[in-house]
Steps between C-alpha positions, in 0.01 A plus 500: 500500500782250553473146638745273681463137605608394852586130488440279803825365641566147621795362692586170333743444788588691817800400711560687825869524592530705819330759716696824493573733790277763339202266533479414131596167343752403238325278250526349156200477271384451144258772397270416212208694355167403355259613232250572779508832681371851557459778244597862565393788278579870516415825331642849552368697795608788722542281809580137573186300581405133505177305471488123548243259360485123469435209738781600739451877492389533862802335668739682262374843614577842353667672796820701478704190588377307195814388316372633167474852639832466684664391174355799317619745764845340507539522123391865488742586779789312340435671166460837676169569328153602610270263318169333559296217356157351539580135576253211491589152624302187413590281799481131408793369712398399854651714776748351752506182295868441419452623141668838543201696372580825678862490382392415145263798502776731624739384227225540240444855624867581452501366144169663412572844646848504351329479160210731581730771631742468208790384715555164327744383765676167433407200713828519692421853620146403597635199691728724705204719589281194569739382771380784720144371477576151629756223466279303261400786267812512275438148364154613386635779279605255226266218615728236351600170658805565715702384799479718810739499793580718801161636607372399158619823340830375354386372161655294224357310201370147547656282229193285429220632277168426673273710279180332390483237777137459615454598864207485740482745792282409799430701815279370784381850587715562806740793534838400639715786639860465387664606829370216719590242234859622484514513881386136525779368275713244688822671375649181357688584179433206267711638216470744215381490141739400221445670165285284276404252775195286413203657675380179674836483683440841656261606778320781680636526856201708608249223434507335843466822704230629264302175531527522879344847487247417227433123478284557190824538302577135569155407372568685175838332453347159560222567250749623240726198549202275429476649149852365426667821380864543406541704816278618786633761742400798712594840359685749719368506855156375387219452491496452122633170371599411145514194282684461167368267230623342178217644292195722515258207499656356816492843666136554413404153623672578829321835522164324454586255778620774736198725434271282713681627812380854440853644516616791285694380197651627178605279208771677302851471350850598605634796301 
């Protein structure tokens, strides 16, 4: 049996630049990854199957469109092999929460099955294959802090080391569909992201439209700001919000204060 960790993603900043004629958006973002996430295991089998457990197993589903199974089928096809695996996913990342759980699971499946099937493909080759699974999947292959542009799939290193920074993730328990949030953007380009920019000077342009759709996001941001973090911001298209702290004690004190709201939360570290 082999095991692979699927790290939850956060967007430390997300600047929308323009709506493209194909309906997608050009954007600039800082992807970062946490020590909190899902766990995927696999063992040899004649066919490709998946079982899902954990607190978010039900919304993740195990149908043929599950990204883990799609990733497995795509890798087998690209390698021109007939191979199976008995996959088991422990689903800890909330679904439709702005944490990229499905994409993280797909990338973990590529890494895991590449080992299980004896392919041992380099990350660059897996990233190329991941692009066919979704614009945000390639960044999850390495799960390292990086700058994303275009649709988020043009990746380059972020020059500031953020590993070890305490982070608190909070979700009010509402699912926010990405499409309507993008559609509600006012289309004002407020500028891009300069390499190495201090995080407090940056922003998430999807915050206002997401709060209009799910006002509870604003409540979370207000509660996080009251804990006086280094930074409080929504991740992706929501509904999860994040706060960065100077030390673990400050993060844990904030988590204790936030817990009274009954929201989902995870106290962890940036990788």
